[in-house]
Backbone as ProteinMPNN parsed JSONL, in Angstrom:
{"seq_chain_A": "MGVHGRLECTNAQTTRAGTARSAYPAAAVAQSRPAPAPRYAALDLGTNNCRLLIAEARHGGFRVVDGFSRIVRLGENLADRGRLSESAMDRAIGALQICATKLASAGVSRARTIATEACRTAANCERFTSRVY", "coords_chain_A": {"N_chain_A": [[60.812, -14.929, 76.607], [62.803, -14.399, 73.708], [65.858, -12.603, 72.891], [65.146, -10.849, 70.826], [62.478, -10.489, 71.281], [62.16, -9.082, 73.601], [60.792, -6.506, 75.496], [61.614, -3.279, 76.036], [60.891, -0.458, 77.684], [61.785, 2.436, 78.389], [60.967, 5.136, 80.391], [58.351, 4.997, 79.462], [55.002, 3.783, 79.014], [53.08, 0.799, 78.59], [50.301, 0.248, 76.576], [47.044, -1.398, 76.49], [46.886, -2.439, 73.944], [49.451, -2.991, 73.455], [51.203, -1.096, 72.525], [53.68, 1.4, 72.967], [53.551, 4.268, 75.028], [54.407, 7.595, 75.949], [55.419, 8.323, 79.289], [55.593, 10.839, 80.113], [53.908, 13.96, 80.276], [52.597, 15.687, 77.398], [53.053, 18.446, 77.471], [55.321, 18.715, 79.069], [57.248, 17.511, 77.47], [57.223, 19.272, 75.299], [58.209, 21.571, 76.527], [60.833, 20.889, 76.919], [62.07, 21.158, 74.519], [64.358, 23.069, 72.552], [64.254, 26.645, 72.385], [62.94, 28.32, 69.511], [65.14, 29.604, 66.984], [65.871, 33.097, 66.651], [64.305, 34.94, 64.035], [65.005, 36.892, 61.17], [64.436, 39.465, 58.707], [64.909, 40.87, 55.438], [63.704, 43.222, 53.238], [63.531, 44.431, 50.03], [62.332, 46.779, 47.979], [62.787, 47.413, 44.888], [63.594, 49.348, 41.891], [63.093, 47.661, 39.758], [62.704, 45.068, 40.845], [61.229, 43.133, 43.523], [62.453, 41.998, 46.466], [62.865, 39.534, 48.985], [64.321, 38.274, 51.903], [64.588, 35.83, 54.34], [65.979, 34.866, 57.351], [67.473, 32.837, 59.941], [69.082, 33.178, 63.097], [72.003, 31.388, 63.665], [74.499, 29.624, 65.263], [76.407, 31.804, 65.511], [76.071, 32.963, 63.043], [74.014, 33.186, 60.121], [71.197, 31.385, 58.799], [69.573, 30.881, 55.84], [66.104, 30.755, 55.544], [63.92, 31.245, 53.978], [63.002, 32.821, 50.906], [62.259, 35.277, 48.38], [61.567, 36.587, 45.183], [60.474, 38.89, 42.826], [59.776, 40.236, 39.667], [58.825, 43.508, 39.34], [58.899, 45.956, 38.092], [58.611, 48.64, 39.008], [59.589, 51.184, 38.464], [58.899, 51.623, 35.845], [58.522, 53.615, 33.029], [58.831, 55.876, 34.574], [60.798, 57.874, 34.333], [59.929, 59.299, 32.116], [57.371, 60.253, 32.795], [57.406, 60.966, 35.488], [55.903, 59.833, 37.417], [54.572, 56.988, 39.193], [53.222, 54.248, 37.495], [49.853, 52.95, 37.376], [49.675, 50.196, 36.83], [52.249, 49.365, 37.459], [52.313, 49.947, 40.201], [50.316, 48.176, 41.044], [51.526, 45.694, 40.484], [53.697, 45.805, 42.256], [52.363, 45.983, 44.74], [51.072, 43.496, 44.756], [53.308, 41.789, 44.941], [54.309, 42.628, 47.418], [52.238, 41.823, 49.081], [52.526, 39.054, 49.025], [55.0, 38.9, 50.265], [54.316, 39.885, 52.813], [52.688, 37.811, 53.762], [54.555, 35.722, 53.86], [56.349, 36.765, 55.769], [54.727, 36.846, 58.051], [54.055, 34.118, 58.405], [56.53, 33.0, 58.854], [57.343, 33.817, 61.322], [58.898, 36.105, 61.889], [61.029, 38.177, 63.785], [62.311, 40.64, 63.568], [62.526, 43.08, 60.998], [63.942, 44.632, 58.144], [63.187, 47.12, 55.93], [63.215, 48.575, 52.692], [62.732, 51.034, 50.189], [63.017, 51.795, 46.727], [64.686, 54.618, 45.206], [63.185, 55.541, 43.114], [60.583, 55.134, 43.937], [60.485, 56.851, 46.13], [60.869, 59.378, 44.989], [58.89, 59.775, 43.12], [56.12, 61.599, 41.801], [53.639, 60.768, 42.668], [54.122, 59.37, 44.992], [53.053, 59.348, 47.618], [50.489, 58.381, 47.183], [51.042, 55.755, 46.413], [52.374, 54.76, 48.749], [50.287, 54.977, 50.574], [48.623, 52.971, 49.712], [50.166, 50.783, 50.299], [50.357, 50.782, 53.079]], "CA_chain_A": [[61.006, -14.364, 75.29], [64.179, -14.283, 73.277], [66.428, -11.259, 72.861], [64.414, -10.002, 69.877], [61.124, -10.276, 71.747], [62.171, -8.368, 74.87], [60.257, -5.159, 75.395], [62.206, -2.328, 76.969], [60.223, 0.837, 77.544], [62.294, 3.4, 79.341], [60.119, 6.327, 80.46], [57.148, 4.802, 78.665], [54.063, 2.803, 79.53], [52.51, -0.009, 77.517], [48.844, 0.246, 76.584], [46.467, -2.737, 76.294], [47.18, -2.897, 72.579], [50.864, -3.335, 73.411], [52.024, -0.022, 71.987], [54.265, 2.223, 74.022], [53.248, 5.702, 75.037], [55.29, 8.29, 76.875], [54.909, 8.557, 80.637], [55.677, 12.281, 80.333], [52.85, 14.71, 79.6], [53.039, 16.374, 76.175], [53.539, 19.783, 77.812], [56.698, 18.6, 79.574], [58.107, 17.24, 76.318], [57.313, 20.51, 74.532], [59.053, 22.516, 77.248], [62.232, 20.483, 76.852], [62.603, 21.52, 73.212], [65.011, 24.38, 72.566], [63.488, 27.755, 71.825], [63.297, 28.533, 68.109], [66.119, 30.662, 66.741], [65.244, 34.327, 66.17], [64.284, 35.097, 62.579], [65.139, 38.26, 60.688], [64.105, 39.588, 57.291], [65.258, 42.073, 54.681], [62.826, 43.383, 52.084], [64.004, 45.507, 49.16], [61.455, 47.102, 46.855], [63.639, 48.152, 43.961], [62.998, 49.913, 40.684], [62.657, 46.565, 38.899], [62.41, 43.831, 41.571], [60.916, 43.085, 44.95], [63.21, 40.851, 47.0], [62.72, 39.26, 50.407], [65.176, 37.221, 52.433], [64.304, 35.528, 55.74], [67.044, 34.022, 57.89], [67.485, 32.687, 61.391], [70.407, 33.218, 63.714], [72.518, 30.05, 63.966], [75.926, 29.421, 65.509], [77.178, 33.004, 65.214], [75.815, 33.395, 61.67], [72.615, 33.119, 59.708], [70.798, 30.34, 57.86], [68.42, 31.344, 55.074], [64.974, 29.842, 55.66], [62.967, 31.53, 52.902], [63.329, 33.957, 50.06], [61.265, 35.586, 47.355], [61.947, 37.64, 44.246], [59.493, 39.061, 41.755], [59.961, 41.418, 38.825], [57.66, 44.381, 39.481], [59.09, 47.116, 37.201], [57.974, 49.795, 39.644], [60.057, 52.416, 37.824], [58.518, 51.629, 34.431], [58.089, 54.919, 32.474], [58.938, 56.927, 35.587], [61.638, 58.96, 33.821], [59.14, 60.088, 31.161], [56.165, 60.836, 33.394], [57.622, 61.441, 36.854], [54.889, 59.2, 38.259], [54.461, 55.532, 39.147], [52.002, 53.861, 36.777], [48.923, 52.115, 38.138], [50.022, 48.784, 36.652], [53.48, 49.118, 38.222], [51.936, 49.913, 41.619], [49.582, 46.931, 41.263], [52.499, 44.591, 40.523], [54.463, 45.928, 43.501], [51.458, 45.642, 45.848], [50.913, 42.043, 44.718], [54.533, 41.183, 45.474], [54.391, 42.957, 48.844], [51.265, 40.977, 49.788], [53.169, 37.748, 49.178], [56.037, 39.083, 51.29], [53.652, 40.011, 54.117], [52.266, 36.469, 54.149], [55.767, 34.98, 54.216], [56.866, 37.316, 57.021], [53.85, 36.423, 59.142], [54.12, 32.675, 58.638], [57.882, 32.609, 59.271], [57.598, 34.249, 62.697], [60.015, 37.053, 61.878], [61.029, 39.064, 64.945], [62.751, 41.971, 63.129], [62.639, 43.195, 59.539], [64.439, 45.899, 57.601], [62.57, 47.323, 54.623], [63.697, 49.75, 51.975], [62.125, 51.243, 48.871], [63.881, 52.441, 45.754], [64.586, 56.079, 45.017], [62.075, 55.771, 42.178], [59.366, 55.23, 44.746], [60.557, 58.029, 47.009], [60.868, 60.643, 44.244], [57.739, 59.852, 42.212], [55.135, 62.621, 42.168], [52.52, 60.101, 43.348], [54.689, 58.492, 46.02], [52.124, 59.221, 48.743], [49.387, 57.497, 46.76], [51.547, 54.39, 46.478], [52.61, 54.337, 50.137], [49.0, 54.809, 51.264], [48.124, 51.656, 49.324], [50.995, 49.778, 50.97], [50.016, 50.751, 54.503]], "C_chain_A": [[62.494, -14.301, 74.976], [64.628, -12.835, 73.275], [65.619, -10.343, 71.957], [63.009, -9.68, 70.362], [61.04, -9.485, 73.034], [61.697, -6.926, 74.66], [60.913, -4.298, 76.449], [61.584, -0.975, 76.709], [60.717, 1.761, 78.639], [61.441, 4.662, 79.252], [58.875, 6.209, 79.582], [56.276, 3.77, 79.351], [53.507, 2.03, 78.342], [51.001, -0.015, 77.665], [48.345, -1.18, 76.382], [46.807, -3.299, 74.922], [48.649, -3.256, 72.432], [51.749, -2.267, 72.803], [52.526, 0.842, 73.128], [53.781, 3.663, 73.888], [54.096, 6.339, 76.123], [54.624, 8.468, 78.231], [54.93, 10.045, 80.957], [54.517, 12.974, 79.636], [53.429, 15.466, 78.4], [53.607, 17.751, 76.492], [54.975, 19.735, 78.307], [57.662, 18.334, 78.437], [58.295, 18.514, 75.499], [58.234, 21.517, 75.209], [60.521, 22.156, 77.144], [62.865, 20.798, 75.503], [63.274, 22.882, 73.297], [64.118, 25.433, 71.918], [63.89, 27.952, 70.369], [64.279, 29.703, 67.978], [65.396, 31.913, 66.253], [65.349, 34.416, 64.648], [64.253, 36.567, 62.204], [64.824, 38.295, 59.196], [64.627, 40.899, 56.728], [64.365, 42.094, 53.457], [63.288, 44.61, 51.318], [63.033, 45.666, 48.007], [62.248, 48.002, 45.923], [62.873, 48.683, 42.772], [62.432, 48.811, 39.793], [62.187, 45.325, 39.644], [61.981, 44.093, 43.006], [61.595, 41.834, 45.465], [63.013, 40.761, 48.507], [63.664, 38.13, 50.773], [64.85, 37.066, 53.908], [65.372, 34.546, 56.216], [66.895, 33.91, 59.392], [68.919, 32.661, 61.887], [70.815, 31.807, 64.099], [74.021, 30.086, 64.14], [76.778, 30.626, 65.08], [76.998, 33.516, 63.8], [74.332, 33.334, 61.379], [72.406, 31.956, 58.749], [69.533, 30.817, 57.17], [67.316, 30.298, 55.181], [63.919, 30.086, 54.582], [63.443, 32.739, 52.113], [62.264, 34.124, 48.995], [61.826, 36.686, 46.474], [60.92, 37.684, 43.132], [59.834, 40.324, 40.981], [58.694, 42.246, 38.928], [57.713, 45.601, 38.561], [58.382, 48.363, 37.744], [58.367, 51.099, 38.953], [59.723, 52.529, 36.35], [57.927, 52.978, 34.021], [58.17, 56.07, 33.466], [59.732, 58.122, 35.066], [60.853, 59.873, 32.88], [58.011, 60.858, 31.833], [56.37, 61.443, 34.78], [56.656, 60.833, 37.852], [54.989, 57.689, 38.138], [53.161, 55.188, 38.425], [51.135, 52.977, 37.668], [49.309, 50.64, 38.025], [51.292, 48.437, 37.432], [53.167, 49.056, 39.723], [51.196, 48.621, 41.943], [50.535, 45.741, 41.365], [53.285, 44.619, 41.835], [53.614, 45.545, 44.706], [51.244, 44.132, 45.896], [52.119, 41.334, 45.307], [54.653, 41.436, 46.974], [53.386, 42.142, 49.666], [51.83, 39.578, 50.009], [54.228, 37.82, 50.271], [55.42, 39.158, 52.681], [53.212, 38.645, 54.64], [53.463, 35.64, 54.6], [56.335, 35.463, 55.548], [56.037, 36.827, 58.208], [53.998, 34.932, 59.433], [55.493, 32.218, 59.118], [58.197, 33.028, 60.702], [58.791, 35.178, 62.816], [59.91, 38.006, 63.06], [61.469, 40.482, 64.582], [62.9, 41.967, 61.623], [63.167, 44.584, 59.19], [63.85, 46.017, 56.203], [63.099, 48.597, 54.002], [63.008, 49.813, 50.622], [63.095, 52.035, 48.0], [63.684, 53.953, 45.702], [63.438, 56.414, 44.076], [60.763, 55.935, 42.936], [59.353, 56.519, 45.552], [60.431, 59.341, 46.249], [59.69, 60.803, 43.298], [56.737, 60.887, 42.729], [53.958, 62.016, 42.93], [52.994, 59.095, 44.398], [53.703, 58.281, 47.176], [50.944, 58.319, 48.403], [49.83, 56.034, 46.861], [51.723, 53.934, 47.92], [51.303, 54.191, 50.914], [48.357, 53.466, 50.908], [48.897, 50.545, 50.036], [50.57, 49.649, 52.421], [48.524, 50.701, 54.673]], "O_chain_A": [[63.329, -14.167, 75.87], [63.856, -11.94, 73.622], [65.423, -9.174, 72.287], [62.407, -8.706, 69.91], [59.937, -9.236, 73.521], [62.156, -6.231, 73.754], [60.777, -4.568, 77.643], [61.738, -0.412, 75.625], [60.109, 1.844, 79.706], [61.221, 5.192, 78.163], [58.403, 7.201, 79.027], [56.751, 2.98, 80.167], [53.468, 2.541, 77.223], [50.479, -0.255, 78.753], [49.145, -2.081, 76.127], [46.995, -4.506, 74.768], [49.056, -3.772, 71.391], [52.937, -2.508, 72.585], [51.849, 0.988, 74.146], [53.626, 4.191, 72.787], [54.457, 5.688, 77.103], [53.424, 8.729, 78.319], [54.353, 10.473, 81.957], [54.174, 12.61, 78.511], [54.604, 15.835, 78.394], [54.558, 18.184, 75.84], [55.765, 20.626, 77.995], [58.772, 18.865, 78.427], [59.405, 18.804, 75.052], [58.963, 22.24, 74.531], [61.377, 23.032, 77.267], [64.085, 20.711, 75.363], [62.814, 23.756, 74.032], [63.332, 25.136, 71.019], [65.057, 27.771, 70.023], [64.246, 30.655, 68.757], [64.414, 31.81, 65.519], [66.352, 34.018, 64.056], [63.57, 37.375, 62.833], [64.931, 37.281, 58.506], [64.767, 41.895, 57.437], [64.276, 41.109, 52.725], [63.42, 45.695, 51.885], [62.924, 44.785, 47.155], [62.361, 49.207, 46.15], [61.661, 48.496, 42.658], [61.404, 49.006, 39.145], [61.345, 44.591, 39.126], [62.316, 45.112, 43.611], [61.348, 40.735, 44.967], [62.997, 41.772, 49.21], [63.789, 37.148, 50.041], [64.833, 38.049, 54.649], [65.634, 33.531, 55.571], [66.28, 34.759, 60.039], [69.833, 32.196, 61.207], [70.067, 31.105, 64.78], [74.739, 30.536, 63.247], [77.763, 30.463, 64.36], [77.715, 34.429, 63.391], [73.501, 33.421, 62.283], [73.301, 31.585, 57.99], [68.537, 31.121, 57.826], [67.546, 29.112, 54.945], [63.106, 29.203, 54.308], [64.199, 33.57, 52.617], [61.468, 33.218, 48.746], [62.483, 37.607, 46.959], [60.544, 36.656, 42.568], [60.142, 41.36, 41.571], [57.604, 41.753, 38.638], [56.681, 46.212, 38.283], [57.653, 49.043, 37.023], [57.556, 52.021, 38.868], [60.21, 53.434, 35.673], [56.94, 53.428, 34.604], [57.621, 57.141, 33.208], [59.369, 59.267, 35.335], [61.084, 61.082, 32.849], [57.733, 62.0, 31.467], [55.614, 62.318, 35.202], [56.592, 61.266, 39.003], [55.431, 57.166, 37.115], [52.117, 55.772, 38.713], [51.629, 52.338, 38.597], [49.273, 49.914, 39.019], [51.4, 47.349, 37.998], [53.701, 48.203, 40.432], [51.42, 48.029, 42.999], [50.369, 44.88, 42.229], [53.51, 43.577, 42.45], [54.095, 44.853, 45.603], [51.238, 43.549, 46.98], [51.974, 40.389, 46.083], [55.059, 40.545, 47.719], [53.656, 41.808, 50.82], [51.63, 38.987, 51.07], [54.342, 36.917, 51.099], [55.94, 38.562, 53.624], [53.35, 38.36, 55.829], [53.391, 34.936, 55.607], [56.759, 34.649, 56.369], [56.584, 36.443, 59.242], [54.061, 34.534, 60.597], [55.608, 31.155, 59.727], [59.227, 32.626, 61.243], [59.599, 35.051, 63.737], [58.85, 38.575, 63.317], [61.039, 41.437, 65.23], [63.342, 40.981, 61.035], [62.869, 45.571, 59.864], [64.001, 45.11, 55.384], [63.393, 49.572, 54.695], [62.736, 48.79, 49.994], [63.885, 52.839, 48.493], [62.648, 54.479, 46.106], [62.792, 57.452, 44.223], [59.941, 56.786, 42.597], [58.328, 57.194, 45.643], [59.936, 60.323, 46.801], [59.51, 61.877, 42.725], [56.535, 61.028, 43.935], [53.345, 62.694, 43.755], [52.33, 58.09, 44.65], [53.539, 57.158, 47.655], [50.46, 57.577, 49.258], [49.079, 55.183, 47.338], [51.275, 52.847, 48.285], [51.218, 53.364, 51.821], [47.628, 52.892, 51.718], [48.338, 49.49, 50.338], [50.437, 48.54, 52.939], [48.032, 50.67, 55.801]]}, "name": "protein", "num_of_chains": 1, "seq": "MGVHGRLECTNAQTTRAGTARSAYPAAAVAQSRPAPAPRYAALDLGTNNCRLLIAEARHGGFRVVDGFSRIVRLGENLADRGRLSESAMDRAIGALQICATKLASAGVSRARTIATEACRTAANCERFTSRVY"}
């Protein structure tokens, strides 16, 4: 065979069909891969927005791998009534469900979560937090 037809299969075997396959078991190849970088998240449930940021540790810093932001207007009419409205709680719960899915699928190892003062001071704060948990 000429130079272009020469088959060189380092650490591989050739099957009957002439295609190369690795001589190493798949488990050994998987073990040689570096461990995934730790992932961290910050979730902020604010008076108007729910924000999530997911990042992984890289080279002494962080690289953002996912994010999410949704207008929830949790504090809507709070000043007038002193309570979170049902519609505002529903919007916030919907956004938090999306965040929970993102956190689980991203393999986050640590997360910091915070809720707005509007949530903490509302007369029905316990009702809202019981729906969250």
